[in-house]
C-alpha positions as CSV (number, residue, x, y, z in Angstrom):
1,M,-6.6,-13.3,6.4
2,Y,-3.8,-15.7,5.4
3,L,-4.4,-19.4,5.2
4,S,-1.4,-20.3,7.4
5,S,-2.8,-18.2,10.2
6,I,-6.0,-20.3,10.1
7,Y,-4.4,-23.7,9.5
8,P,-0.9,-24.9,10.5
9,K,1.5,-25.8,7.7
10,H,1.4,-29.5,8.4
11,F,-2.4,-29.4,8.2
12,L,-2.4,-27.6,4.8
13,Q,-0.1,-30.1,3.2
14,G,-1.8,-33.3,2.1
15,K,-5.3,-32.3,2.9
16,A,-7.6,-32.2,-0.1
17,D,-10.8,-31.1,1.5
18,I,-9.8,-27.9,3.4
19,T,-11.5,-25.5,1.0
20,A,-14.4,-27.8,0.1
21,G,-17.1,-25.8,2.0
22,I,-15.8,-22.3,1.2
23,Q,-14.9,-22.6,-2.5
24,G,-17.8,-20.4,-3.6
25,H,-16.9,-17.7,-1.1
26,L,-13.2,-17.8,-2.1
27,I,-14.1,-17.5,-5.8
28,F,-16.4,-14.5,-5.1
29,I,-13.7,-12.8,-3.0
30,S,-11.2,-13.4,-5.8
31,V,-13.4,-11.9,-8.5
32,F,-14.2,-8.9,-6.2
33,D,-10.6,-8.4,-5.3
34,A,-9.6,-8.5,-9.0
35,F,-12.2,-5.7,-9.6
36,L,-10.8,-3.7,-6.7
37,S,-7.3,-4.1,-8.1
38,I,-8.2,-2.6,-11.4
39,T,-10.1,0.2,-9.7
40,A,-7.2,1.0,-7.4
41,F,-4.8,1.2,-10.3
42,L,-7.0,3.4,-12.5
43,G,-8.2,5.7,-9.7
44,N,-4.7,6.3,-8.4
45,A,-3.2,6.7,-11.9
46,L,-5.9,9.4,-12.4
47,V,-4.8,11.0,-9.1
48,L,-1.2,11.1,-10.2
49,F,-2.2,12.6,-13.5
50,A,-4.2,15.3,-11.8
51,L,-1.3,16.1,-9.4
52,H,1.0,16.4,-12.4
53,K,-1.4,18.9,-14.0
54,E,-2.2,20.8,-10.8
55,S,0.1,23.7,-10.0
56,S,-1.7,25.5,-7.2
57,L,-0.8,22.9,-4.5
58,N,2.2,23.4,-2.3
59,P,5.1,21.1,-3.3
60,P,5.2,19.3,0.1
61,S,1.5,18.5,-0.2
62,K,2.0,17.2,-3.7
63,H,4.9,15.0,-2.6
64,L,2.8,13.5,0.1
65,L,-0.2,12.9,-2.1
66,R,2.0,11.4,-4.8
67,S,3.6,9.0,-2.3
68,L,0.2,7.9,-1.1
69,A,-1.1,7.4,-4.7
70,T,2.1,5.5,-5.6
71,T,1.7,3.2,-2.6
72,D,-1.9,2.5,-3.5
73,I,-0.9,1.8,-7.1
74,C,1.6,-0.7,-5.9
75,V,-1.1,-2.4,-3.8
76,G,-3.4,-2.5,-6.8
77,L,-0.7,-3.9,-9.1
78,I,1.2,-6.2,-6.8
79,V,-0.6,-7.1,-3.6
80,E,-4.2,-7.5,-4.8
81,P,-3.2,-9.8,-7.8
82,L,-1.0,-11.9,-5.6
83,Y,-3.8,-12.2,-3.1
84,V,-6.2,-13.3,-5.9
85,T,-3.5,-15.9,-6.9
86,L,-3.3,-17.1,-3.3
87,L,-7.1,-17.6,-3.1
88,V,-7.2,-19.3,-6.5
89,T,-4.3,-21.7,-5.5
90,A,-6.2,-22.5,-2.3
91,V,-9.4,-23.2,-4.2
92,N,-7.5,-25.4,-6.7
93,E,-5.6,-27.0,-3.8
94,H,-2.1,-26.2,-5.2
95,W,-0.5,-26.1,-1.8
96,K,3.1,-26.0,-3.0
97,V,2.4,-22.7,-4.8
98,C,0.1,-21.4,-2.1
99,H,2.8,-21.0,0.6
100,P,5.3,-19.0,-1.4
101,V,2.6,-16.7,-2.7
102,E,1.4,-16.2,0.8
103,V,4.9,-15.2,1.9
104,A,5.1,-12.7,-1.0
105,V,1.7,-11.2,-0.1
106,Y,2.7,-10.9,3.5
107,M,6.1,-9.3,2.8
108,I,4.9,-6.8,0.2
109,S,1.8,-5.8,2.1
110,S,3.8,-5.4,5.3
111,I,5.9,-2.9,3.4
112,L,3.1,-1.0,1.7
113,M,0.5,-0.8,4.5
114,P,2.7,1.0,7.1
115,V,4.1,3.4,4.5
116,S,0.5,4.2,3.4
117,L,-0.5,4.8,7.0
118,L,2.5,7.0,7.8
119,T,1.9,9.0,4.6
120,L,-1.7,9.6,5.6
121,T,-0.4,10.7,9.0
122,A,2.0,13.1,7.3
123,I,-0.8,14.5,5.1
124,S,-2.9,15.0,8.2
125,V,-0.1,16.9,10.0
126,D,0.4,19.0,6.9
127,R,-3.3,19.9,6.8
128,L,-3.3,20.6,10.5
129,L,-0.4,23.0,10.0
130,A,-2.3,24.6,7.2
131,L,-5.3,25.1,9.5
132,L,-3.3,26.3,12.4
133,L,-1.1,28.7,10.5
134,G,-3.8,29.9,8.2
135,L,-2.5,32.5,5.7
136,R,1.0,32.1,7.1
137,Y,1.2,28.5,5.9
138,S,2.2,29.4,2.4
139,N,4.8,31.9,3.7
140,V,6.3,29.2,6.0
141,V,6.4,26.6,3.3
142,R,7.4,28.8,0.3
143,S,8.7,32.1,1.8
144,T,12.1,32.0,0.2
145,P,13.6,29.6,-2.3
146,D,16.1,28.4,0.2
147,R,13.4,27.6,2.8
148,A,11.2,25.9,0.2
149,V,14.1,23.7,-0.9
150,R,14.7,22.8,2.7
151,V,11.1,21.9,3.4
152,Q,10.9,19.8,0.2
153,A,14.2,18.1,1.1
154,L,12.8,17.4,4.6
155,G,9.6,16.0,3.2
156,R,11.5,13.7,0.8
157,Y,13.8,12.6,3.6
158,I,10.8,11.7,5.8
159,L,9.1,9.7,3.0
160,L,12.4,8.0,2.2
161,C,12.8,7.0,5.9
162,C,9.2,5.7,6.0
163,W,9.9,3.5,2.9
164,A,13.3,2.3,4.0
165,T,12.3,1.5,7.6
166,H,9.3,-0.6,6.6
167,F,11.2,-2.3,3.8
168,T,13.9,-3.4,6.2
169,L,11.5,-4.4,8.9
170,S,9.4,-6.5,6.6
171,A,12.3,-8.3,4.9
172,S,11.9,-11.3,7.1
173,P,9.2,-13.7,6.1
174,P,6.4,-14.8,8.4
175,R,7.0,-17.7,10.8
């Protein structure tokens, strides 16, 4: 939860005792979030490495899983450290730094979260098609080189649309 959603901007500026009662909690959350950031990066880097080595997965499934892992790596490398910075600036009462960091956390997370959710949805639809089509799934996805190229191009186009849509929608900062 963001501080400006709890406290109005005019209340945050000039008040020295806002975080007095919750400093211990904010420090604990900061340390735990830093640990989760490292875990998210290492775990998803391992997933990307495994996808690079794996050759038995269908290319559309690989693209979807790579997109999800890339989104989660971005969360681990960008959003989580920025959120830790936000909490630390709140604990240390650096309100001039706190608001720009809050805006950055909001904008970047509002890009990455919907893309991650839409990618999860696309993975679910892909797996549903695999279940419904059974053995025909691989024939539909990879029957001819031309069809495989079209399916891969469609998958890339859908992922690109997800990223572009949410990037443009989240380009405006919170009010």
